[in-house]
C-alpha positions as CSV (number, residue, x, y, z in Angstrom):
1,M,11.1,-12.0,-36.3
2,K,13.5,-11.3,-33.4
3,K,13.4,-13.9,-30.7
4,N,14.1,-11.4,-27.9
5,T,12.3,-8.1,-27.9
6,V,12.7,-5.5,-25.2
7,S,10.4,-2.4,-25.1
8,I,10.3,0.2,-22.3
9,G,7.1,2.0,-21.2
10,L,7.4,5.2,-19.2
11,S,4.3,6.2,-17.3
12,N,3.9,10.0,-17.4
13,P,7.6,10.9,-17.1
14,K,8.4,14.5,-16.2
15,D,12.1,15.0,-16.4
16,I,13.9,15.4,-19.8
17,T,17.2,14.3,-18.3
18,N,15.7,11.0,-17.2
19,V,14.1,10.3,-20.5
20,G,17.4,11.1,-22.3
21,S,19.2,8.8,-19.9
22,V,16.6,6.1,-20.5
23,M,17.2,6.5,-24.3
24,R,21.0,6.1,-23.7
25,A,20.3,2.9,-21.6
26,A,18.0,1.6,-24.4
27,G,20.9,2.0,-26.8
28,C,23.5,0.4,-24.6
29,Y,21.3,-2.6,-23.8
30,Q,19.7,-2.9,-27.3
31,A,16.1,-2.2,-26.4
32,D,13.9,-2.0,-29.4
33,Q,11.6,0.9,-28.6
34,V,10.6,3.3,-25.8
35,F,7.0,4.4,-25.2
36,Y,5.8,7.1,-22.9
37,S,2.4,8.4,-21.8
38,G,1.3,11.6,-20.2
39,K,1.5,15.3,-21.1
40,R,4.4,16.3,-18.8
41,Y,7.1,15.3,-21.2
42,D,6.5,17.4,-24.3
43,R,10.1,18.2,-25.2
44,A,11.2,14.7,-26.3
45,T,13.5,15.9,-29.0
46,K,15.8,17.8,-26.6
47,M,17.6,14.8,-25.0
48,S,20.9,16.3,-23.9
49,T,21.8,13.1,-21.9
50,D,21.3,10.9,-24.9
51,T,25.0,11.4,-25.9
52,Q,25.0,8.3,-28.0
53,K,22.1,9.6,-30.1
54,A,20.1,6.4,-29.4
55,S,16.9,8.3,-30.2
56,T,18.0,8.3,-33.9
57,S,17.8,4.5,-34.1
58,I,15.4,3.6,-31.2
59,P,11.9,4.9,-31.6
60,L,10.6,7.1,-28.7
61,I,6.9,7.1,-29.2
62,N,4.3,9.2,-27.3
63,I,1.3,7.0,-26.7
64,D,-0.6,9.5,-24.7
65,S,-3.6,9.4,-27.1
66,L,-3.9,5.7,-26.2
67,G,-2.7,5.7,-22.7
68,L,-0.6,2.8,-21.3
69,E,-3.7,0.9,-20.3
70,N,-5.0,0.7,-23.9
71,F,-1.6,0.4,-25.3
72,I,-0.9,-2.9,-23.5
73,D,-4.0,-4.3,-25.1
74,A,-2.3,-3.9,-28.4
75,V,0.9,-5.7,-27.4
76,D,1.3,-9.1,-29.0
77,A,0.4,-12.2,-26.9
78,D,4.0,-13.4,-26.7
79,T,5.1,-10.1,-25.0
80,K,4.9,-10.2,-21.3
81,I,4.1,-7.0,-19.3
82,V,6.6,-6.4,-16.5
83,C,5.9,-3.5,-14.1
84,V,8.9,-2.3,-12.2
85,D,8.1,-0.4,-9.0
86,L,8.4,-0.5,-5.3
87,V,5.1,-2.3,-4.8
88,Q,4.2,-4.6,-1.9
89,G,4.1,-8.2,-3.1
90,A,6.5,-7.6,-6.0
91,T,9.3,-10.1,-6.9
92,P,12.8,-8.9,-6.1
93,L,14.8,-8.3,-9.3
94,P,17.6,-10.8,-8.4
95,A,15.1,-13.6,-8.2
96,F,13.3,-12.6,-11.4
97,H,13.7,-14.6,-14.7
98,H,13.2,-12.2,-17.6
99,P,10.8,-13.3,-20.4
100,E,12.2,-13.5,-24.0
101,K,9.8,-10.7,-25.1
102,A,9.0,-8.1,-22.5
103,L,7.5,-4.6,-22.2
104,Y,8.9,-3.1,-19.0
105,I,6.8,-0.4,-17.5
106,F,8.3,2.1,-15.1
107,G,6.4,4.6,-13.0
108,P,6.9,8.4,-13.0
109,E,9.7,10.0,-11.0
110,D,7.2,11.5,-8.5
111,G,4.6,8.7,-8.3
112,T,3.9,5.1,-8.9
113,I,2.4,2.9,-11.6
114,A,-1.4,2.9,-11.6
115,Q,-3.1,0.0,-9.8
116,N,-5.0,-1.0,-12.9
117,L,-1.6,-1.5,-14.8
118,I,-0.2,-3.5,-11.9
119,D,-3.3,-5.7,-11.9
120,R,-2.9,-6.4,-15.6
121,A,0.9,-7.1,-15.5
122,D,2.2,-10.6,-16.0
123,Y,5.0,-9.8,-13.5
124,V,5.7,-7.0,-11.0
125,V,9.3,-6.7,-9.9
126,F,11.3,-4.3,-7.7
127,V,14.9,-3.4,-7.3
128,P,15.7,-4.1,-3.6
129,T,17.2,-0.8,-2.5
130,I,16.8,1.3,0.5
131,G,14.7,4.2,-0.8
132,C,13.5,4.6,-4.4
133,M,15.8,5.0,-7.3
134,N,15.8,7.6,-10.1
135,L,13.8,6.6,-13.1
136,A,16.8,6.3,-15.5
137,A,18.8,4.4,-12.9
138,S,16.0,1.9,-12.5
139,V,15.8,1.3,-16.2
140,N,19.6,0.8,-16.3
141,V,19.6,-1.7,-13.5
142,V,16.7,-3.7,-14.9
143,L,18.2,-3.8,-18.4
144,Y,21.6,-4.7,-17.0
145,D,20.0,-7.5,-14.9
146,R,18.4,-8.8,-18.1
147,L,21.8,-8.7,-19.9
148,A,23.7,-10.3,-17.0
149,K,21.2,-13.3,-16.9
150,S,21.4,-13.8,-20.7
151,P,23.8,-15.6,-23.0
152,R,24.9,-12.2,-24.3
153,A,26.6,-11.6,-20.9
154,I,29.7,-13.4,-22.0
155,A,31.6,-10.9,-24.0
156,G,35.2,-10.0,-24.6
157,D,37.6,-7.5,-26.1
158,E,35.8,-7.3,-29.4
159,L,32.7,-5.8,-27.7
160,I,34.9,-3.5,-25.7
161,R,36.6,-2.3,-28.9
162,Q,33.2,-1.6,-30.5
163,S,31.8,0.1,-27.5
164,K,34.6,2.2,-26.0
165,D,35.1,5.9,-26.4
166,V,37.7,6.9,-29.0
167,N,39.8,8.5,-26.3
168,N,40.0,5.2,-24.4
169,N,43.1,3.2,-25.4
170,I,43.8,1.7,-22.1
171,K,44.5,-2.1,-21.8
172,V,45.0,-4.4,-18.9
173,K,48.6,-5.6,-18.8
174,V,49.1,-9.2,-18.2
175,K,50.6,-9.7,-14.7
176,V,53.0,-12.6,-14.1
177,T,52.7,-13.9,-10.6
178,A,55.0,-16.4,-8.9
179,K,53.6,-19.7,-8.0
180,P,53.4,-20.5,-4.3
181,T,56.0,-22.9,-3.1
182,N,55.4,-25.8,-0.8
183,G,57.3,-25.0,2.1
């Protein structure tokens, strides 16, 4: 079994562009699966912003029949529930230590995570911005923060070669600088 597992839960998302962008982020940051609840997002197969086609390899699962409240009951005991929202008393993301196995739950674009989910979470964190961020931007920031604080953060040219667009052949040229003289 994989040591680190990352799942994303979207509470009643409404915008197809945001969900497509969440799927792209899930692919970039190697999330394992994305779950969503609610009836507003019924066109999950038309993700025009999922340009990397992450939805073909990362499951996007509608759990509306269960609801997020019941779904988190089925999450294994090692997986920690992390709610991400602008909630009083939440931990600022820069101070947060990500658990190895996590289900990150994000609220809807035009609302917040339900109080009963906040109460059941192992952690509640927020991105310290002025004003609220877009759903997809929030997912990107949290997943980037997780990556930046992990051993995977140290990467090099091989990762760049695997990840870059085929039209990107630019390289940093080595610059030679003169050493300062004592003088």
